[in-house]
DRENFI-9127 format. One line per field, with one value per residue (C-alpha): residue in three letters; y, x, z. Coordinates in Angstrom, 2 decimals, decimal comma, always signed. Each point is the difference from the previous one (the first is absolute). Layout:
code (ALA  ...);
py (Y  ...);
px (X  ...);
pz (Z  ...);
REM end
This chain:
code (MET  THR  GLN  ASP  ASP  GLU  HIS  THR  CYS  CYS  GLY  GLY  GLY  GLY  GLU  PRO  ALA  PRO  GLY  LEU  SER  ARG  ARG  ALA  MET  LEU  ARG  ALA  THR  ALA  LEU  GLY  ALA  GLY  ALA  MET  THR  VAL  GLY  GLY  VAL  LEU  LEU  PRO  GLY  VAL  ALA  HIS  ALA  ALA  PRO  ALA  ILE  TYR  ASN  PRO  PHE  GLY  ALA  TYR  PRO  ILE  THR  ASP  THR  TRP  ALA  GLY  HIS  LEU  ALA  ARG  GLY  SER  LEU  GLY  GLY  ILE  ASP  PHE  GLY  MET  GLY  VAL  GLY  THR  PRO  LEU  PRO  ALA  CYS  GLY  ALA  GLY  THR  ILE  GLN  ASN  ILE  PRO  TYR  ASN  GLY  SER  GLY  GLY  HIS  THR  VAL  THR  ILE  HIS  HIS  GLY  GLU  GLY  TYR  ARG  SER  GLN  TYR  MET  HIS  LEU  SER  GLN  PHE  LEU  LEU  GLY  ASN  GLY  ALA  SER  VAL  GLY  ALA  GLY  ALA  ILE  VAL  GLY  ARG  SER  GLY  GLY  ALA  ALA  GLY  ALA  ASP  GLY  SER  GLY  SER  SER  THR  GLY  PRO  HIS  LEU  HIS  TRP  HIS  MET  ILE  ASP  PRO  ALA  GLY  THR  ARG  ILE  SER  PRO  LEU  VAL  TYR  ILE  GLY  GLN  ASN  PRO  GLY  GLY  GLN  SER  ARG  GLN  VAL  TYR  GLU  ALA  ALA  SER  ASN  ASN  GLY  TRP  ARG  ALA  LEU  PRO  ILE  SER  GLY  SER  ALA  GLY  ALA  VAL  THR  GLY  SER  ALA  VAL  ALA  THR  ILE  ALA  LEU  GLY  THR  THR  LYS  ILE  VAL  TYR  SER  LEU  ASN  GLY  GLY  ARG  ILE  TYR  GLU  ALA  ALA  SER  ASN  ALA  GLY  TRP  GLN  ASN  LEU  TRP  THR  GLY  VAL  GLN  GLY  ALA  GLN  GLY  THR  ALA  LEU  ALA  ALA  LEU  ASN  VAL  ASN  GLY  VAL  LYS  HIS  ILE  TYR  ASN  VAL  VAL  ASP  GLY  TYR  VAL  HIS  GLU  ALA  ALA  SER  ASN  ASN  ALA  TRP  ARG  ASN  LEU  ASN  SER  GLY  ILE  SER  GLY  VAL  GLY  SER  SER  SER  ILE  ALA  ALA  ILE  GLN  LEU  GLY  GLY  VAL  LYS  TYR  VAL  TYR  SER  ILE  VAL  GLY  GLY  TYR  VAL  HIS  GLU  ALA  HIS  SER  ALA  ASN  ALA  TRP  ARG  ASN  LEU  ASN  THR  GLY  ILE  PRO  ALA  SER  ALA  VAL  ALA  ALA  ILE  THR  LEU  GLY  THR  THR  LYS  ILE  ILE  TYR  THR  VAL  ASN  GLY  GLY  ARG  ILE  TYR  GLU  ALA  ALA  SER  ASN  ALA  GLY  TRP  GLN  ASN  LEU  TRP  THR  GLY  ILE  SER  GLY  VAL  SER  GLY  SER  THR  LEU  ALA  ALA  THR  ASN  VAL  ASN  GLY  ILE  LYS  HIS  VAL  TYR  THR  SER  ALA  GLY  GLY  TYR  VAL  HIS  GLU  ALA  ALA  SER  ASN  ASN  ALA  TRP  ARG  ASN  LEU  ASN  SER  GLY  VAL  GLY  GLY  SER  THR  VAL  SER  ALA  LEU  ALA  VAL  GLY  GLY  VAL  LYS  LEU  ILE  TYR  ALA  SER);
py (+0,00  +3,48  +3,15  +3,47  +2,70  +3,15  +3,47  +1,20  -2,36  +1,90  +3,14  -1,34  +1,45  +3,33  +1,73  +0,63  -2,45  +0,35  +3,04  +1,39  +3,64  +2,70  +1,62  -3,23  -0,09  +3,59  -0,82  -2,58  +2,60  +1,09  -3,58  -0,44  -2,77  -0,34  -1,16  +0,79  -0,82  -2,05  -0,04  +1,07  -2,70  +1,12  -1,76  -0,97  +2,56  -0,28  -3,00  +0,89  -3,66  -2,52  -1,44  -3,62  -2,16  -3,78  -2,45  -1,37  -2,12  -2,30  -3,05  +0,84  -0,62  +2,96  -0,18  +3,08  +1,63  +3,62  -0,49  -1,61  +3,04  +2,37  -2,10  +0,49  +3,73  +0,07  +2,36  -3,06  -2,38  -3,53  -2,34  -2,74  -2,81  -0,40  -0,73  +2,73  +1,11  -0,71  +2,32  +2,54  +0,97  +3,44  -0,21  +2,71  +2,58  +3,00  +1,74  -1,45  +1,64  -1,96  +0,77  -1,70  -0,69  +1,19  -0,41  -3,34  -0,63  -0,26  +0,35  +1,12  +0,43  +2,34  -0,23  +3,29  -0,79  +2,53  +2,01  +0,32  -3,70  -1,77  -3,50  -0,93  -3,22  -0,26  -1,94  -0,37  -1,56  +1,80  +2,88  -0,75  +3,26  +3,59  +2,85  +1,37  -3,24  -0,48  -3,52  -1,98  -2,56  -3,12  +1,64  -1,22  +2,88  -1,67  -3,16  -1,02  -0,17  +0,12  -2,34  +1,04  +2,47  +0,05  +3,23  +1,64  -2,24  +2,69  -1,54  -3,19  -3,25  -2,36  -0,08  +1,46  +2,87  +2,74  +1,71  +2,87  +2,84  +3,67  +2,01  +3,64  +1,19  -1,74  -2,80  -3,60  -2,30  -3,75  -0,89  -3,01  +2,13  +2,57  -2,68  -1,38  +3,46  +0,77  -3,27  +1,18  -0,42  -0,52  -1,73  -3,14  -2,56  -2,74  -3,57  -3,26  -3,26  -3,40  -3,06  -2,27  +2,02  -0,09  +3,42  +1,59  +3,71  +1,45  +3,69  +0,77  +2,25  +0,81  +1,87  +3,33  -0,76  -1,62  -0,49  +1,93  +0,86  +0,76  -2,56  -3,00  -2,00  -2,99  -2,06  -2,85  +0,18  -3,55  -0,76  +3,67  +1,65  +3,64  +2,34  +3,29  +2,45  +3,29  +2,59  +3,68  -0,26  -1,62  -3,63  -1,94  -3,36  -2,48  -3,40  -3,03  -0,64  +3,51  -0,09  +1,71  +3,31  +2,36  +2,10  +2,71  -0,90  +3,66  -0,38  +2,70  +1,56  -3,34  +0,44  -2,04  -3,66  -1,34  -1,87  -3,08  -1,62  -2,51  -2,02  -0,21  -2,10  +1,38  +3,62  +1,49  +2,14  +2,21  +1,27  +2,96  +2,73  +3,72  +2,46  -2,76  -1,49  -3,34  +0,45  -2,68  +0,05  -2,65  -0,89  -0,05  +3,58  +1,60  -0,24  +2,87  +0,20  +0,17  +0,72  -3,02  +2,10  -2,13  +2,71  +0,51  -2,54  -0,17  +0,19  -2,70  -3,24  -1,26  -3,42  -1,22  -3,36  -1,13  -2,72  -0,96  +3,15  +2,22  +2,24  +0,33  +2,71  -0,15  +3,26  +1,31  +2,71  +1,21  -2,97  -2,63  -2,05  +0,92  -2,00  +1,48  -1,71  +1,02  -1,81  +2,18  +3,41  -0,09  +0,42  -0,25  -2,24  -0,41  -3,60  +0,90  -1,34  +2,34  +0,35  +2,11  -2,03  -2,36  -2,71  -2,24  -3,24  -2,28  -3,72  -1,34  +2,28  +1,07  +3,39  +0,06  +3,11  +0,19  +2,96  +1,47  +1,16  +0,72  -1,89  -3,14  -1,55  -0,94  -1,97  +0,46  -1,85  +1,01  -3,51  +0,23  +3,32  +1,87  -1,52  +1,50  -2,64  +0,48  -2,12  -0,12  +2,31  +2,90  +2,49  +1,47  +3,50  +2,73  -0,06  -2,37  -3,24  -2,37  -3,32  -2,67  -3,20  -2,64  -3,15  +0,39  +0,79  +3,47  +2,02  +3,26  +2,31  +2,64  +2,07  -0,42  +1,28  +1,21  -3,44  -1,55  -2,92  -2,72  -1,99  -2,74  -1,61  -3,50  +0,76  +1,21  +3,60  -0,20  +3,35  -0,75  +2,50  -0,22  +1,90  +2,55  +3,53  +2,49  +2,17  -0,26  -3,22  -1,35  -3,66  -1,99  -3,64  -1,00  -3,66  -1,08  +2,08  +2,57  +3,41  +2,78  +3,59  +2,11  +3,49);
px (+0,00  +1,16  -1,32  +0,59  +0,25  +1,40  +0,56  -3,42  -1,88  -0,09  +2,05  +2,42  +3,16  +0,07  -3,18  -2,75  -2,82  -2,86  -2,06  +2,67  +0,47  +2,21  -3,18  -0,90  +3,45  -0,36  -3,42  +1,67  +0,89  -3,61  -1,15  +2,49  +2,36  +1,46  -3,26  -0,75  -2,51  +0,73  -2,73  -2,45  +1,22  +1,12  +3,28  +1,48  +2,00  +3,68  +0,69  +3,63  +0,95  +0,34  -3,47  -0,56  -0,10  -0,22  +0,01  -3,53  +1,15  +2,58  -2,08  +0,20  +2,97  +2,03  -0,21  +2,12  +2,48  +0,89  +3,27  -1,86  -2,23  +2,95  +1,84  -2,78  -0,42  -2,74  +0,25  -0,22  -2,49  -0,60  -2,45  -1,85  -1,69  -3,66  -3,30  -2,34  -2,32  +2,35  -0,83  +2,76  +0,68  +1,38  +3,70  -0,45  -2,40  -0,86  -2,46  -1,22  +0,27  -1,21  +1,55  -1,92  +1,77  +3,35  +2,04  +1,75  -0,68  -3,73  -2,31  +2,19  -0,81  +2,22  +0,22  +1,26  +1,83  +1,33  +3,19  -0,44  +0,38  -2,46  -0,48  -1,47  -1,64  -0,36  -1,96  -3,08  -3,21  -2,12  +0,09  -1,83  +0,26  -0,78  +2,46  +0,83  -0,79  +2,15  +1,39  +2,06  +2,64  -1,61  -3,21  -0,99  +0,40  -0,59  +0,32  +2,92  -0,19  +2,57  -1,57  +1,12  -2,40  -2,34  -1,51  +2,38  +2,96  +1,99  +2,92  +0,08  +0,06  -0,90  -1,69  +2,14  +0,30  +2,61  +1,02  +2,36  +0,34  +0,79  +2,01  -0,65  +2,35  -2,16  +2,48  -1,12  +1,44  -0,22  -2,55  +2,06  +3,11  -2,04  -1,38  +3,49  +1,26  -2,94  -0,75  -0,68  -3,57  -1,35  -3,32  +0,33  -2,36  -0,82  +0,33  -1,32  +1,89  -1,14  +2,11  -2,46  +0,36  +3,77  +0,30  -1,40  -0,36  -3,36  -0,86  -2,80  -2,50  -3,66  -2,70  +1,37  +3,55  +3,19  +0,85  +3,20  +2,00  +3,34  -0,80  -2,32  -1,58  -2,34  -2,44  -2,43  -3,64  -1,19  +0,95  -0,04  +3,37  +0,24  +2,80  +0,75  +2,18  +1,62  -0,24  +0,79  -0,58  -3,40  -0,79  -2,19  -1,74  -0,63  -1,67  +0,14  -3,74  -0,82  +1,98  +2,99  -1,88  +2,43  -1,79  +1,41  -0,49  -0,01  +3,37  +2,44  +3,25  +1,81  +3,73  +2,88  -0,54  -1,06  -3,27  -1,46  -3,42  -1,82  -3,20  -1,16  -3,16  -1,30  +0,85  +2,58  +2,79  +2,61  +3,20  +1,96  +2,37  -0,85  +2,58  +1,88  -3,08  -1,61  -3,65  -2,70  -3,16  -2,73  -2,83  -2,50  +0,89  -0,47  +3,76  +0,69  +3,81  +0,75  +3,34  +1,06  +2,51  +2,90  +2,58  +3,46  -0,73  +1,79  -2,28  +1,65  -1,23  -2,66  -1,51  -3,13  -1,30  -2,85  +0,13  -3,02  -1,80  +2,88  +1,51  +3,80  +1,86  +3,72  +1,70  +3,53  +1,05  +3,60  +1,10  -1,53  -3,19  -2,60  -3,11  -3,30  -3,33  -3,59  -0,30  +2,78  -1,26  +2,39  +3,02  +2,96  +2,80  +3,45  +0,80  +3,68  -0,03  +1,71  -1,79  -0,81  -3,15  -2,27  -2,59  -1,85  -2,01  -1,48  +0,73  -2,47  +0,38  +3,52  +0,68  +2,79  +1,75  +2,03  +2,30  +2,36  +3,35  +2,95  -1,62  -0,45  -3,25  -0,24  -2,63  -0,97  -2,72  -1,86  +0,36  +3,78  +0,49  +0,10  +3,42  +0,88  +1,35  +1,21  -2,02  +2,89  -1,81  +2,12  +0,14  -3,41  -0,64  -2,33  -2,26  -2,69  -0,65  -2,95  -0,63  -2,72  -0,75  -1,26  -1,06  +2,79  +2,70  +1,50  +0,53  +1,88  -0,26  +2,58  +1,13  +3,45  +1,11  -3,51  -1,58  -1,98  +1,78  -1,56  +1,70  -1,63  +0,89  -0,41  +2,53  +2,88  -1,01  +1,35  -0,92  -1,51  -0,92  -3,75  +0,42  -2,56  +1,31  -0,45  +1,64  -2,83  -1,73  -2,82  -0,95  -3,10  -1,09  -3,54  -0,98  +3,64  +0,81  +2,75  -0,62  +2,51  -1,09  +2,78  +0,39);
pz (+0,00  -0,76  +1,50  -1,34  +2,64  -1,55  +1,47  -1,06  +2,29  +3,22  +0,20  +2,58  -1,44  +1,76  -1,11  +2,58  +0,51  -2,47  +0,98  +2,34  -0,92  +1,44  +1,31  +1,83  +1,52  +1,19  +1,47  +2,23  +2,59  +0,21  +0,53  +2,85  +1,15  -3,48  -1,57  -3,63  -2,71  -3,11  -2,62  +2,70  +2,39  +3,47  +0,72  +3,37  +1,95  +0,75  +2,25  +0,81  -0,42  -2,80  -0,69  +1,03  -3,13  -0,35  -2,90  -0,56  -2,94  +1,56  -0,96  -3,74  -2,31  -1,23  -3,79  -0,70  +2,35  +0,64  -1,86  -2,89  -0,34  +0,00  -2,58  -2,54  +0,56  +2,62  +2,95  +2,26  +1,48  +1,25  -1,72  +1,89  -1,90  +0,97  -1,66  -1,18  +2,79  +2,92  +2,95  +0,61  +3,64  +0,78  +0,83  +2,63  +1,34  -2,12  -2,30  -3,28  -3,41  -3,04  -3,40  -2,84  -3,32  +1,33  -3,18  -0,34  +3,70  -0,63  +2,96  +2,89  +3,66  +1,99  +3,80  +1,42  +3,22  +2,49  -0,46  -3,78  -0,84  -2,28  -1,39  -3,34  -1,23  -3,78  -2,64  +2,23  -1,25  +2,60  +2,46  +3,25  +1,96  -0,80  -0,24  +3,43  +1,83  +3,10  +0,35  +2,45  -0,86  -1,45  -1,22  -3,48  -2,46  -3,34  -2,09  -2,18  -3,77  -2,77  -2,57  -3,48  -1,59  +3,01  +1,21  +2,46  -0,84  -1,74  -1,88  +2,08  -1,96  +2,83  +3,41  +2,79  +2,45  -0,35  +3,26  +0,71  +2,49  -0,58  +2,49  +1,02  -2,78  -2,61  -0,73  -0,26  +2,64  +0,58  +2,68  +1,08  +0,46  +1,93  +2,32  +0,56  +0,93  +2,30  +1,81  +3,53  +1,20  -3,51  -0,44  -2,08  -1,50  +2,51  -1,30  +1,43  -0,44  +1,31  +0,82  -1,79  -3,20  -0,35  +1,68  -3,16  +0,85  -1,02  +0,36  +2,46  -1,69  +0,52  -1,86  +1,29  -1,08  +1,19  +3,66  +0,64  +3,06  +1,58  +2,72  +0,20  +2,83  -0,29  +2,01  -0,66  +1,03  -0,51  -3,59  -0,96  -0,56  +1,00  -1,08  +1,69  -1,90  +0,97  -2,75  +0,53  +3,74  -0,47  +0,77  -2,43  +0,29  -2,82  +0,43  -2,28  +0,38  -1,19  -3,23  +1,66  -0,06  +1,74  +2,62  +2,22  +3,66  +1,01  +1,73  -1,08  +1,16  +0,28  -0,49  -1,36  -0,91  +3,41  -0,45  +1,71  +0,21  +2,21  +0,00  +3,61  +0,25  -3,28  +0,76  -2,36  +1,49  -1,69  +1,60  -1,39  +1,16  +0,23  +1,35  +1,81  +1,66  -0,79  -0,94  -0,08  -2,12  +0,17  -2,36  +2,88  +0,91  -3,44  -0,58  +2,45  +0,14  +3,72  +1,63  +2,08  +1,93  -1,26  -0,76  -1,52  -2,68  -3,35  -3,03  -2,13  +1,61  +2,40  +0,74  +1,79  +1,25  +2,22  +2,63  +2,05  -1,03  +1,17  -2,68  -0,12  -1,91  -0,79  -0,94  -0,27  +2,43  +0,02  -2,09  +2,33  -0,24  +2,60  +0,93  +1,16  +0,48  +0,52  +3,36  +1,45  -1,09  -2,96  +2,28  -2,38  +1,31  -1,52  -1,00  -0,42  -3,57  -2,52  -3,33  -3,02  -0,83  +1,89  -0,69  +2,44  +0,13  +2,62  +0,38  +2,49  +3,01  -0,99  -1,50  -2,59  -1,31  -3,20  -0,50  -2,59  +1,35  -2,28  -2,89  +2,13  +1,26  +3,67  +1,93  +3,65  +1,92  +3,15  +1,49  -0,32  +1,74  -3,31  -0,73  -3,38  -2,41  -3,57  -2,42  -2,48  -2,42  -1,23  -2,87  +0,74  -1,33  +1,16  +3,01  -1,24  +1,88  +0,31  +1,71  +0,13  +1,89  -2,42  +1,85  +2,52  -2,56  +0,35  -3,18  -0,48  -3,01  -0,89  -2,96  -1,55  -3,39  -0,74  +0,47  +2,84  +1,66  +2,15  +2,74  +2,08  +3,32  -1,46  -2,73  +2,21  -0,72  -3,57  -1,51  -3,42  -2,69  -0,70  -3,26  +1,18  -0,48  +2,80  +2,61  +2,53  +1,02  +2,11  +0,37  +0,78  +0,23  -1,00  +0,01  +0,07  -3,09  +0,50  -1,54  -0,64  -0,47  -1,44  -1,40);
REM end
């Protein structure tokens, strides 16, 4: 397949966005906070930070690279092979501008992000939102096209999506390079992979769009799988029995990547960090995010378990794991275990903590005086860590080299690459099937 994507397709080579006049730029000061209008569309104000962008198309093959576009005279782009009509999630929050019959680019949707950045999807078969619509990351903005000679395909000769970004100077830039240069706290597509399906990673997406997040936590409610995601300080809930429709819980202001969840006798609980304090929100209390009083907590990692109806929270304060539980007024006690990340499980009446320290994974059990023992796992990157108890076998999930690894107590803690890509991970067991949720 060949795809023609010449300069004329989208005006990304230094000229202003379509409809952006000098008058509109001058009006920006009147609109305040750096906002301006483009073609009658009010664009986001200055964010004073690089916009959060993720790759919604990681499950699709790249059929033409950025370098390939440049080699044939294009201003740049990445092509993803996909059938006509594929829903296209927004790669980040912003304001929509539709550009029909945009030269060789055909129907083009532009997402105006903050700080003057924009993203463009080309060769669409259908626009789904109106000009000026405000969208979050993962919202479906259109459907792919590209079939030769089809309405809106432009010069494309085969079904695919063309994606590029444009920087504040009007120069096209590679979205994948941008994401690599601005990784911190970015929302990413959440994938589910099951042990009984060869760990095949499938994107979680509902009718309202893709589930995205910079952190993920999971619980099971009977046979229903529930995913909580942290996106722009807000916590969302998506359930497998509701078509993964991603709904805002109402919780906002959560910071960092610390996120945990519990099912306590059918009541769902979320734990997050706001201004150094652990907060708890419960489904039977309208998701009111209440300060537990646990203070001084880092915002990168948190874990929660329940034992006999008592809720336990493990957080990191001053580089050490602390334990607090609901039956002791959330008094936060230092276990003496050093860590940069923490996960926890129960095994009968025993509480077990897994920690990351210096790239190594350690295990400590409450029935052994919290003696901290190295599992033999090393080379772990980041601050992501998850653990599950599957029929008495302990499993630990980490990220190394951009891939989720699994190690099990019945396999001498050999750390095996699952093949599932991701820098954050949560894990769940339903009916003996192990499930990885990665982003």
